BALOBA-1460 file (C-alpha; in Angstrom, 3 decimals):
// residues 256
<rec num="1" residu="x" x="-11.154" y="84.779" z="68.702"/>
<rec num="2" residu="x" x="-7.833" y="83.659" z="67.291"/>
<rec num="3" residu="x" x="-9.320" y="80.900" z="65.078"/>
<rec num="4" residu="x" x="-11.603" y="83.515" z="63.490"/>
<rec num="5" residu="x" x="-8.648" y="85.761" z="62.866"/>
<rec num="6" residu="x" x="-6.759" y="82.904" z="61.311"/>
<rec num="7" residu="x" x="-9.736" y="82.097" z="59.097"/>
<rec num="8" residu="x" x="-10.001" y="85.717" z="58.067"/>
<rec num="9" residu="x" x="-6.317" y="85.803" z="57.239"/>
<rec num="10" residu="x" x="-6.734" y="82.577" z="55.353"/>
<rec num="11" residu="x" x="-9.554" y="83.845" z="53.176"/>
<rec num="12" residu="x" x="-8.261" y="87.402" z="52.815"/>
<rec num="13" residu="x" x="-6.155" y="86.651" z="49.702"/>
<rec num="14" residu="x" x="-9.152" y="84.944" z="48.176"/>
<rec num="15" residu="x" x="-11.259" y="88.048" z="48.829"/>
<rec num="16" residu="x" x="-8.641" y="90.264" z="47.259"/>
<rec num="17" residu="x" x="-8.473" y="87.935" z="44.276"/>
<rec num="18" residu="x" x="-12.257" y="88.014" z="43.961"/>
<rec num="19" residu="x" x="-12.227" y="91.804" z="43.951"/>
<rec num="20" residu="x" x="-9.530" y="91.810" z="41.260"/>
<rec num="21" residu="x" x="-11.574" y="89.315" z="39.232"/>
<rec num="22" residu="x" x="-14.680" y="91.442" z="39.552"/>
<rec num="23" residu="x" x="-12.789" y="94.578" z="38.540"/>
<rec num="24" residu="x" x="-11.217" y="92.734" z="35.621"/>
<rec num="25" residu="x" x="-14.580" y="91.384" z="34.584"/>
<rec num="26" residu="x" x="-16.154" y="94.821" z="34.715"/>
<rec num="27" residu="x" x="-13.275" y="96.390" z="32.783"/>
<rec num="28" residu="x" x="-13.152" y="93.704" z="30.132"/>
<rec num="29" residu="x" x="-16.920" y="93.647" z="29.930"/>
<rec num="30" residu="x" x="-16.916" y="97.367" z="29.243"/>
<rec num="31" residu="x" x="-14.265" y="96.976" z="26.607"/>
<rec num="32" residu="x" x="-16.186" y="94.069" z="25.103"/>
<rec num="33" residu="x" x="-19.358" y="96.135" z="24.957"/>
<rec num="34" residu="x" x="-17.445" y="98.898" z="23.249"/>
<rec num="35" residu="x" x="-15.921" y="96.532" z="20.682"/>
<rec num="36" residu="x" x="-18.959" y="94.322" z="20.230"/>
<rec num="37" residu="x" x="-19.841" y="95.671" z="16.809"/>
<rec num="38" residu="x" x="-16.743" y="95.693" z="14.544"/>
<rec num="39" residu="x" x="-16.598" y="98.639" z="12.190"/>
<rec num="40" residu="x" x="-15.272" y="98.146" z="8.648"/>
<rec num="41" residu="x" x="-11.994" y="99.904" z="7.982"/>
<rec num="42" residu="x" x="-11.447" y="102.583" z="5.363"/>
<rec num="43" residu="x" x="-9.451" y="100.123" z="3.254"/>
<rec num="44" residu="x" x="-12.326" y="97.644" z="3.183"/>
<rec num="45" residu="x" x="-14.775" y="100.359" z="2.167"/>
<rec num="46" residu="x" x="-12.480" y="101.462" z="-0.640"/>
<rec num="47" residu="x" x="-11.989" y="97.873" z="-1.771"/>
<rec num="48" residu="x" x="-15.760" y="97.333" z="-1.937"/>
<rec num="49" residu="x" x="-16.185" y="100.616" z="-3.834"/>
<rec num="50" residu="x" x="-13.451" y="99.573" z="-6.264"/>
<rec num="51" residu="x" x="-15.122" y="96.198" z="-6.810"/>
<rec num="52" residu="x" x="-18.485" y="97.760" z="-7.605"/>
<rec num="53" residu="x" x="-16.811" y="100.311" z="-9.903"/>
<rec num="54" residu="x" x="-15.079" y="97.494" z="-11.785"/>
<rec num="55" residu="x" x="-18.394" y="95.670" z="-12.208"/>
<rec num="56" residu="x" x="-20.093" y="98.860" z="-13.434"/>
<rec num="57" residu="x" x="-17.350" y="99.509" z="-16.019"/>
<rec num="58" residu="x" x="-17.507" y="95.885" z="-17.147"/>
<rec num="59" residu="x" x="-21.242" y="96.245" z="-17.818"/>
<rec num="60" residu="x" x="-20.483" y="99.370" z="-19.876"/>
<rec num="61" residu="x" x="-17.802" y="97.476" z="-21.797"/>
<rec num="62" residu="x" x="-20.267" y="94.638" z="-22.455"/>
<rec num="63" residu="x" x="-22.681" y="97.175" z="-23.927"/>
<rec num="64" residu="x" x="-20.007" y="98.663" z="-26.223"/>
<rec num="65" residu="x" x="-18.725" y="95.256" z="-27.348"/>
<rec num="66" residu="x" x="-22.239" y="94.027" z="-28.034"/>
<rec num="67" residu="x" x="-22.833" y="96.974" z="-30.383"/>
<rec num="68" residu="x" x="-19.467" y="96.963" z="-32.155"/>
<rec num="69" residu="x" x="-18.731" y="93.217" z="-32.333"/>
<rec num="70" residu="x" x="-21.548" y="90.908" z="-31.254"/>
<rec num="71" residu="x" x="-24.376" y="92.429" z="-33.288"/>
<rec num="72" residu="x" x="-22.368" y="92.621" z="-36.567"/>
<rec num="73" residu="x" x="-21.250" y="89.015" z="-36.031"/>
<rec num="74" residu="x" x="-24.823" y="87.844" z="-35.484"/>
<rec num="75" residu="x" x="-26.050" y="89.738" z="-38.559"/>
<rec num="76" residu="x" x="-23.153" y="88.583" z="-40.735"/>
<rec num="77" residu="x" x="-23.864" y="85.711" z="-43.130"/>
<rec num="78" residu="x" x="-20.466" y="85.569" z="-44.811"/>
<rec num="79" residu="x" x="-19.914" y="81.983" z="-43.769"/>
<rec num="80" residu="x" x="-19.663" y="80.160" z="-47.077"/>
<rec num="81" residu="x" x="-15.975" y="79.699" z="-47.766"/>
<rec num="82" residu="x" x="-15.018" y="79.347" z="-51.396"/>
<rec num="83" residu="x" x="-12.053" y="79.560" z="-53.746"/>
<rec num="84" residu="x" x="-11.996" y="82.653" z="-55.934"/>
<rec num="85" residu="x" x="-9.872" y="83.037" z="-59.069"/>
<rec num="86" residu="x" x="-8.648" y="86.607" z="-59.537"/>
<rec num="87" residu="x" x="-9.631" y="87.775" z="-63.021"/>
<rec num="88" residu="x" x="-9.202" y="91.537" z="-63.237"/>
<rec num="89" residu="x" x="-8.300" y="94.597" z="-61.156"/>
<rec num="90" residu="x" x="-9.147" y="98.072" z="-62.470"/>
<rec num="91" residu="x" x="-9.132" y="101.604" z="-61.081"/>
<rec num="92" residu="x" x="-12.342" y="103.379" z="-62.018"/>
<rec num="93" residu="x" x="-12.093" y="106.815" z="-63.599"/>
<rec num="94" residu="x" x="-14.930" y="108.151" z="-61.472"/>
<rec num="95" residu="x" x="-14.078" y="108.644" z="-57.839"/>
<rec num="96" residu="x" x="-16.607" y="107.590" z="-55.230"/>
<rec num="97" residu="x" x="-17.888" y="109.348" z="-52.134"/>
<rec num="98" residu="x" x="-16.151" y="108.497" z="-48.852"/>
<rec num="99" residu="x" x="-18.437" y="108.932" z="-45.833"/>
<rec num="100" residu="x" x="-19.554" y="112.334" z="-47.098"/>
<rec num="101" residu="x" x="-16.125" y="113.806" z="-46.338"/>
<rec num="102" residu="x" x="-14.353" y="113.626" z="-49.683"/>
<rec num="103" residu="x" x="-14.048" y="111.537" z="-52.834"/>
<rec num="104" residu="x" x="-11.517" y="108.751" z="-53.288"/>
<rec num="105" residu="x" x="-10.443" y="106.509" z="-56.178"/>
<rec num="106" residu="x" x="-12.150" y="103.150" z="-56.452"/>
<rec num="107" residu="x" x="-10.356" y="99.861" z="-57.091"/>
<rec num="108" residu="x" x="-12.672" y="97.234" z="-58.580"/>
<rec num="109" residu="x" x="-11.674" y="93.563" z="-58.513"/>
<rec num="110" residu="x" x="-13.483" y="90.816" z="-60.399"/>
<rec num="111" residu="x" x="-13.204" y="87.155" z="-59.414"/>
<rec num="112" residu="x" x="-14.655" y="83.863" z="-60.524"/>
<rec num="113" residu="x" x="-15.851" y="81.200" z="-58.097"/>
<rec num="114" residu="x" x="-14.017" y="77.915" z="-58.671"/>
<rec num="115" residu="x" x="-16.325" y="75.283" z="-60.145"/>
<rec num="116" residu="x" x="-18.735" y="77.806" z="-61.625"/>
<rec num="117" residu="x" x="-18.784" y="80.478" z="-64.301"/>
<rec num="118" residu="x" x="-20.308" y="83.103" z="-62.036"/>
<rec num="119" residu="x" x="-18.397" y="86.352" z="-61.773"/>
<rec num="120" residu="x" x="-18.420" y="88.322" z="-58.553"/>
<rec num="121" residu="x" x="-17.091" y="91.607" z="-57.274"/>
<rec num="122" residu="x" x="-14.465" y="91.024" z="-54.620"/>
<rec num="123" residu="x" x="-14.359" y="93.243" z="-51.529"/>
<rec num="124" residu="x" x="-11.785" y="93.482" z="-48.778"/>
<rec num="125" residu="x" x="-14.184" y="92.916" z="-45.868"/>
<rec num="126" residu="x" x="-17.800" y="93.388" z="-44.753"/>
<rec num="127" residu="x" x="-17.454" y="97.140" z="-44.307"/>
<rec num="128" residu="x" x="-16.266" y="97.585" z="-47.889"/>
<rec num="129" residu="x" x="-19.496" y="96.042" z="-49.151"/>
<rec num="130" residu="x" x="-21.533" y="98.612" z="-47.245"/>
<rec num="131" residu="x" x="-19.355" y="101.674" z="-47.920"/>
<rec num="132" residu="x" x="-18.612" y="101.131" z="-51.626"/>
<rec num="133" residu="x" x="-20.527" y="98.254" z="-53.238"/>
<rec num="134" residu="x" x="-18.531" y="98.457" z="-56.472"/>
<rec num="135" residu="x" x="-15.055" y="98.808" z="-54.923"/>
<rec num="136" residu="x" x="-12.618" y="96.290" z="-53.510"/>
<rec num="137" residu="x" x="-10.719" y="98.841" z="-51.496"/>
<rec num="138" residu="x" x="-10.946" y="102.548" z="-50.731"/>
<rec num="139" residu="x" x="-8.187" y="104.455" z="-48.909"/>
<rec num="140" residu="x" x="-8.644" y="106.774" z="-45.984"/>
<rec num="141" residu="x" x="-10.934" y="109.678" z="-46.652"/>
<rec num="142" residu="x" x="-8.811" y="112.562" z="-45.393"/>
<rec num="143" residu="x" x="-5.690" y="112.226" z="-47.542"/>
<rec num="144" residu="x" x="-4.087" y="114.177" z="-50.354"/>
<rec num="145" residu="x" x="-5.248" y="113.302" z="-53.869"/>
<rec num="146" residu="x" x="-1.794" y="112.238" z="-55.039"/>
<rec num="147" residu="x" x="-1.334" y="110.033" z="-51.998"/>
<rec num="148" residu="x" x="-4.741" y="108.449" z="-52.600"/>
<rec num="149" residu="x" x="-3.853" y="107.547" z="-56.193"/>
<rec num="150" residu="x" x="-0.454" y="106.209" z="-55.164"/>
<rec num="151" residu="x" x="-1.946" y="103.984" z="-52.486"/>
<rec num="152" residu="x" x="-4.624" y="102.582" z="-54.773"/>
<rec num="153" residu="x" x="-2.107" y="101.886" z="-57.543"/>
<rec num="154" residu="x" x="0.142" y="100.088" z="-55.057"/>
<rec num="155" residu="x" x="-2.717" y="97.784" z="-54.088"/>
<rec num="156" residu="x" x="-3.595" y="97.226" z="-57.774"/>
<rec num="157" residu="x" x="-0.014" y="96.266" z="-58.636"/>
<rec num="158" residu="x" x="0.034" y="93.725" z="-55.812"/>
<rec num="159" residu="x" x="-3.182" y="92.198" z="-57.115"/>
<rec num="160" residu="x" x="-1.908" y="92.125" z="-60.709"/>
<rec num="161" residu="x" x="0.887" y="89.798" z="-59.611"/>
<rec num="162" residu="x" x="-1.770" y="87.307" z="-58.458"/>
<rec num="163" residu="x" x="-3.970" y="87.281" z="-61.580"/>
<rec num="164" residu="x" x="-5.387" y="83.853" z="-62.467"/>
<rec num="165" residu="x" x="-4.444" y="82.562" z="-59.048"/>
<rec num="166" residu="x" x="-6.889" y="81.127" z="-56.518"/>
<rec num="167" residu="x" x="-7.671" y="83.036" z="-53.331"/>
<rec num="168" residu="x" x="-9.718" y="82.019" z="-50.322"/>
<rec num="169" residu="x" x="-12.877" y="84.122" z="-50.109"/>
<rec num="170" residu="x" x="-16.279" y="84.169" z="-48.424"/>
<rec num="171" residu="x" x="-19.712" y="84.491" z="-50.016"/>
<rec num="172" residu="x" x="-23.229" y="85.334" z="-48.876"/>
<rec num="173" residu="x" x="-25.597" y="83.813" z="-51.451"/>
<rec num="174" residu="x" x="-28.794" y="85.099" z="-49.845"/>
<rec num="175" residu="x" x="-28.113" y="88.813" z="-49.260"/>
<rec num="176" residu="x" x="-25.196" y="89.527" z="-51.626"/>
<rec num="177" residu="x" x="-25.280" y="87.002" z="-54.467"/>
<rec num="178" residu="x" x="-22.962" y="89.104" z="-56.698"/>
<rec num="179" residu="x" x="-20.323" y="89.880" z="-54.070"/>
<rec num="180" residu="x" x="-17.576" y="88.111" z="-52.192"/>
<rec num="181" residu="x" x="-15.176" y="89.243" z="-49.462"/>
<rec num="182" residu="x" x="-11.509" y="88.429" z="-48.980"/>
<rec num="183" residu="x" x="-11.525" y="88.338" z="-45.182"/>
<rec num="184" residu="x" x="-14.007" y="88.491" z="-42.306"/>
<rec num="185" residu="x" x="-13.721" y="91.128" z="-39.608"/>
<rec num="186" residu="x" x="-16.368" y="89.597" z="-37.363"/>
<rec num="187" residu="x" x="-15.553" y="86.025" z="-36.405"/>
<rec num="188" residu="x" x="-16.386" y="83.955" z="-33.347"/>
<rec num="189" residu="x" x="-12.785" y="84.050" z="-32.178"/>
<rec num="190" residu="x" x="-12.621" y="87.844" z="-32.354"/>
<rec num="191" residu="x" x="-15.950" y="88.208" z="-30.563"/>
<rec num="192" residu="x" x="-14.857" y="85.901" z="-27.733"/>
<rec num="193" residu="x" x="-11.569" y="87.760" z="-27.423"/>
<rec num="194" residu="x" x="-13.447" y="91.073" z="-27.217"/>
<rec num="195" residu="x" x="-15.726" y="89.651" z="-24.510"/>
<rec num="196" residu="x" x="-12.761" y="88.327" z="-22.519"/>
<rec num="197" residu="x" x="-11.686" y="91.631" z="-20.979"/>
<rec num="198" residu="x" x="-15.088" y="92.771" z="-19.635"/>
<rec num="199" residu="x" x="-15.646" y="89.243" z="-18.332"/>
<rec num="200" residu="x" x="-12.324" y="89.338" z="-16.467"/>
<rec num="201" residu="x" x="-13.131" y="92.762" z="-15.053"/>
<rec num="202" residu="x" x="-16.589" y="91.648" z="-13.940"/>
<rec num="203" residu="x" x="-15.202" y="88.515" z="-12.298"/>
<rec num="204" residu="x" x="-12.377" y="90.440" z="-10.601"/>
<rec num="205" residu="x" x="-14.793" y="93.015" z="-9.190"/>
<rec num="206" residu="x" x="-17.161" y="90.360" z="-7.881"/>
<rec num="207" residu="x" x="-14.236" y="88.411" z="-6.395"/>
<rec num="208" residu="x" x="-12.894" y="91.531" z="-4.672"/>
<rec num="209" residu="x" x="-16.260" y="92.326" z="-3.085"/>
<rec num="210" residu="x" x="-16.739" y="88.692" z="-2.084"/>
<rec num="211" residu="x" x="-13.316" y="88.485" z="-0.414"/>
<rec num="212" residu="x" x="-13.909" y="91.672" z="1.570"/>
<rec num="213" residu="x" x="-17.321" y="90.428" z="2.709"/>
<rec num="214" residu="x" x="-15.800" y="87.069" z="3.648"/>
<rec num="215" residu="x" x="-13.090" y="88.809" z="5.674"/>
<rec num="216" residu="x" x="-15.697" y="90.846" z="7.530"/>
<rec num="217" residu="x" x="-17.749" y="87.716" z="8.223"/>
<rec num="218" residu="x" x="-14.716" y="85.846" z="9.563"/>
<rec num="219" residu="x" x="-13.792" y="88.812" z="11.753"/>
<rec num="220" residu="x" x="-17.314" y="88.886" z="13.182"/>
<rec num="221" residu="x" x="-17.233" y="85.144" z="13.888"/>
<rec num="222" residu="x" x="-13.836" y="85.509" z="15.570"/>
<rec num="223" residu="x" x="-15.150" y="88.253" z="17.845"/>
<rec num="224" residu="x" x="-18.145" y="86.079" z="18.726"/>
<rec num="225" residu="x" x="-15.884" y="83.170" z="19.653"/>
<rec num="226" residu="x" x="-13.634" y="85.388" z="21.766"/>
<rec num="227" residu="x" x="-16.670" y="86.873" z="23.519"/>
<rec num="228" residu="x" x="-18.051" y="83.429" z="24.323"/>
<rec num="229" residu="x" x="-14.665" y="82.284" z="25.652"/>
<rec num="230" residu="x" x="-14.374" y="85.403" z="27.831"/>
<rec num="231" residu="x" x="-17.908" y="84.826" z="29.128"/>
<rec num="232" residu="x" x="-16.933" y="81.301" z="30.185"/>
<rec num="233" residu="x" x="-13.921" y="82.608" z="32.128"/>
<rec num="234" residu="x" x="-16.053" y="85.213" z="33.893"/>
<rec num="235" residu="x" x="-18.590" y="82.522" z="34.811"/>
<rec num="236" residu="x" x="-15.869" y="80.375" z="36.365"/>
<rec num="237" residu="x" x="-14.611" y="83.357" z="38.365"/>
<rec num="238" residu="x" x="-18.132" y="84.059" z="39.558"/>
<rec num="239" residu="x" x="-18.452" y="80.443" z="40.726"/>
<rec num="240" residu="x" x="-15.178" y="80.688" z="42.631"/>
<rec num="241" residu="x" x="-16.428" y="83.859" z="44.334"/>
<rec num="242" residu="x" x="-19.626" y="82.099" z="45.424"/>
<rec num="243" residu="x" x="-17.559" y="79.226" z="46.810"/>
<rec num="244" residu="x" x="-15.414" y="81.683" z="48.758"/>
<rec num="245" residu="x" x="-18.494" y="83.314" z="50.313"/>
<rec num="246" residu="x" x="-19.889" y="79.932" z="51.253"/>
<rec num="247" residu="x" x="-16.626" y="78.866" z="52.920"/>
<rec num="248" residu="x" x="-16.406" y="82.163" z="54.738"/>
<rec num="249" residu="x" x="-19.923" y="81.842" z="56.131"/>
<rec num="250" residu="x" x="-19.278" y="78.291" z="57.224"/>
<rec num="251" residu="x" x="-16.079" y="79.329" z="59.003"/>
<rec num="252" residu="x" x="-17.861" y="82.176" z="60.786"/>
<rec num="253" residu="x" x="-20.619" y="79.894" z="62.108"/>
<rec num="254" residu="x" x="-18.327" y="77.035" z="63.029"/>
<rec num="255" residu="x" x="-17.626" y="76.596" z="66.780"/>
<rec num="256" residu="x" x="-14.296" y="78.066" z="67.864"/>
């Protein structure tokens, strides 16, 4: 009887350890089942919402820029650069209509293309050709009459100092053969600069969403790895418990 008691005392710590392992396995298994599906945090949800909002606003900005910059640049044919000789600058007696709001004085400038005897009407930019075909420059519409005259005369005096001098200008022989402009408002550089900001916003929004999704994917993979490692430990404990039972049975049936 004493050998059996000794064997029982020998394997008693192993039995206690097996019970602790089983309780630990059950507890950790329950916790693992509860944390099996990671839930995205509030910060991640807000980051994803911010990323999609940035992309939506960038699309809206692309639409606005395409109307205000890209389409006028595509339709503009003021690409022929020439040298214009300033011949005359006059203020017309008859004031012209300004966007249907008021009337403003008109400054007409006549130039001559270098190398030819063709006279053209010089305009400040593309918009001046459309607003006032006979004027080089028109001031703001909503101004006092005296201020309008003073501003136009100031521009005329500046041009008078450059009479008979050559200026760089642009011409459109097909659509406006009698007109030339002093500067272009719609150039490739300006269009690309206008498209830069919506492109940066679109890329930043997509990058933000991609980083959050990548973080969630890495967190899921980490939980999978930890779960597989914990499963391996539980399997080894289960094997040790089986070995203990086998040794216990063999000790019970062994001759005393």
